[in-house]
C-alpha positions in Angstrom: 173.1 76.5 -1.3 170.8 75.3 1.4 166.9 75.9 2.2 166.0 76.8 5.8 162.2 76.8 6.4 162.3 77.8 10.1 164.2 78.5 13.2 164.2 74.9 14.2 166.0 73.8 11.2 169.1 76.2 11.4 171.2 74.0 13.7 170.6 70.7 11.5 171.1 72.5 8.2 174.5 74.2 9.2 175.6 70.9 10.5 174.9 69.3 7.0 176.7 72.3 5.3 179.8 72.1 7.3 179.9 68.5 6.8 179.6 69.0 3.2 182.3 71.5 2.9 184.7 69.2 4.9 184.5 66.4 2.5 184.4 67.7 -1.1 183.7 65.1 -3.6 187.1 66.1 -5.7 189.8 68.4 -5.0 192.7 69.7 -6.9 190.6 69.7 -10.1 192.4 70.6 -13.4 191.4 70.6 -17.1 193.6 69.8 -20.0 192.1 71.4 -23.4 193.7 70.5 -26.8 195.2 73.5 -28.4 194.9 77.1 -27.0 192.4 77.6 -24.3 191.1 80.7 -22.5 189.2 79.3 -19.4 187.2 80.8 -16.7 187.2 80.5 -13.6 190.9 79.9 -14.1 191.4 78.4 -10.7 189.1 75.7 -10.3 187.3 75.3 -6.8 186.5 72.0 -5.2 183.6 70.0 -6.4 180.8 69.1 -4.1 178.4 66.3 -4.3 175.2 67.5 -5.9 176.6 70.8 -7.1 177.7 71.5 -10.6 181.0 73.1 -11.7 180.7 75.3 -14.8 183.6 76.3 -16.8 183.6 78.5 -19.9 186.4 78.3 -22.5 187.3 80.0 -25.7 189.2 77.2 -27.9 191.4 77.4 -30.9 189.7 74.4 -32.3 187.0 72.0 -31.4 189.0 68.7 -32.2 190.5 66.4 -29.6 189.7 65.4 -26.2 189.4 67.4 -22.9 190.9 65.5 -19.9 189.8 66.2 -16.4 191.7 65.1 -13.2 191.1 65.5 -9.6 191.6 63.9 -6.4 188.7 62.0 -4.6 188.4 61.1 -0.8 190.1 57.9 -1.5 191.9 57.9 -4.8 192.8 60.2 -7.8 190.1 60.6 -10.5 190.2 61.2 -14.2 188.1 61.1 -17.1 188.2 62.3 -20.7 185.4 63.9 -23.0 185.7 64.0 -26.9 185.1 67.5 -27.9 183.4 66.1 -31.1 180.4 65.2 -28.8 179.9 68.8 -27.9 176.4 70.6 -28.6 176.3 74.0 -30.0 174.0 76.5 -28.2 173.4 80.2 -28.4 174.6 82.5 -25.7 177.6 80.5 -24.7 179.9 83.3 -26.3 178.3 85.9 -24.3 178.8 83.9 -21.1 182.3 83.5 -21.9 182.7 87.2 -22.5 181.1 88.1 -19.3 183.5 85.8 -17.4 186.4 87.2 -19.3 185.2 90.9 -18.4 185.0 89.9 -14.8 188.3 88.5 -14.8 189.9 91.8 -16.3 188.0 93.9 -13.8 189.4 91.9 -10.8 192.8 92.1 -12.3 193.0 95.9 -11.4 193.1 94.8 -7.6 196.1 92.8 -8.5 198.0 95.7 -10.1 197.1 95.4 -13.7 197.6 98.2 -16.2 194.2 100.2 -15.9 194.5 101.7 -19.6 195.3 98.0 -21.0 192.3 96.5 -19.0 189.9 99.2 -20.0 190.8 98.8 -23.7 190.4 95.1 -23.6 187.3 95.4 -21.6 185.7 97.7 -24.2 186.5 95.7 -27.1 184.9 92.7 -25.6 181.7 94.5 -24.3 181.3 96.1 -27.9 181.7 92.8 -29.6 179.3 91.0 -27.4 176.9 93.9 -26.5 177.5 93.7 -22.9 177.3 96.2 -19.7 180.6 97.0 -17.7 182.1 99.3 -15.9 183.1 101.2 -18.9 180.0 100.7 -20.9 176.3 100.8 -20.6 173.3 100.2 -22.8 171.4 103.1 -24.2 167.8 102.7 -25.9 167.4 104.9 -29.0 164.2 105.6 -30.4 164.2 105.5 -34.4 161.8 107.9 -36.0 160.5 107.3 -39.6 161.7 109.9 -41.9 159.9 110.6 -45.2 162.0 110.7 -48.3 162.3 114.1 -49.6 162.3 113.0 -53.0 158.6 111.8 -52.6 155.9 114.2 -54.0 153.2 115.0 -51.5 149.7 115.3 -52.8 146.4 116.9 -51.2 142.9 116.1 -51.7 139.9 118.1 -50.9 137.2 116.3 -49.1 133.6 117.3 -49.2 132.0 117.9 -45.9 129.3 115.1 -45.0 127.0 117.4 -43.3 123.1 116.7 -44.0 121.6 119.3 -46.4 120.1 122.5 -44.6 121.9 121.8 -41.3 123.6 124.7 -39.4 126.8 123.4 -37.9 130.3 124.7 -36.8 133.7 123.1 -36.6 134.7 122.6 -32.9 137.3 125.2 -31.9 138.9 126.3 -28.8 136.8 129.6 -28.7 132.9 130.4 -28.2 132.9 132.3 -31.5 130.4 129.9 -33.1 127.9 130.1 -30.2 128.2 133.9 -30.3 127.2 134.0 -33.9 124.5 131.9 -33.4 123.0 133.8 -30.5 123.5 136.9 -32.7 121.5 135.4 -35.4 118.7 134.3 -33.1 118.6 137.9 -31.6 118.4 139.6 -35.2 115.5 137.0 -36.0 113.6 138.3 -33.0 114.4 141.9 -33.7 113.1 141.5 -37.2 109.9 139.9 -36.1 109.2 142.5 -33.4 109.7 145.1 -36.1 107.4 143.4 -38.5 104.8 143.0 -35.9 105.2 146.8 -35.0 104.6 147.9 -38.5 101.4 145.8 -38.8 100.0 147.5 -35.5 101.0 151.0 -37.2 99.2 150.0 -40.7 96.0 149.0 -38.6 95.9 152.3 -36.7 96.1 154.3 -39.9 93.4 152.6 -41.6 91.1 152.6 -38.6 
């Protein structure tokens, strides 16, 4: 990849890119694995200076030596890597599975059996929990469920209101307010009646 920070750099960066593509560091790369190997990409591209080449492989054993060969600009190139020096890291198996699924899906364009490809993709996707053209991920909410064998118990809790206070529980209707207004009106009516009786008593005694 190249970075172009402005229109003035386009010509220079493109010349660098074309020059780089015209002179790869290594051509005709090949890898020889010990035992049975399932590698991706199966056809290795040319290797350019400053760019890594990532190959993921499923091996039948981790013993032996990896032999790598290629053709440089002036001579042949070869090197070996003992597999005993390999380090274990999480996620490599999933990376191989992704490349395997991509290879299988691309094989459909080359006339591969659709049913066989689907079965193999499903198996790998399920084993490694991956998304493919045949699978997807679904979020499932797990609600806690009470064991029916457990006995439920209820306890009556005393109201914590102050003594002598008049309070009503909050509800969705105005019934408590209407009751309170009715009580106030009754008290007023009783007071008026009492005052009327006093006036009548005073009138008779006078």
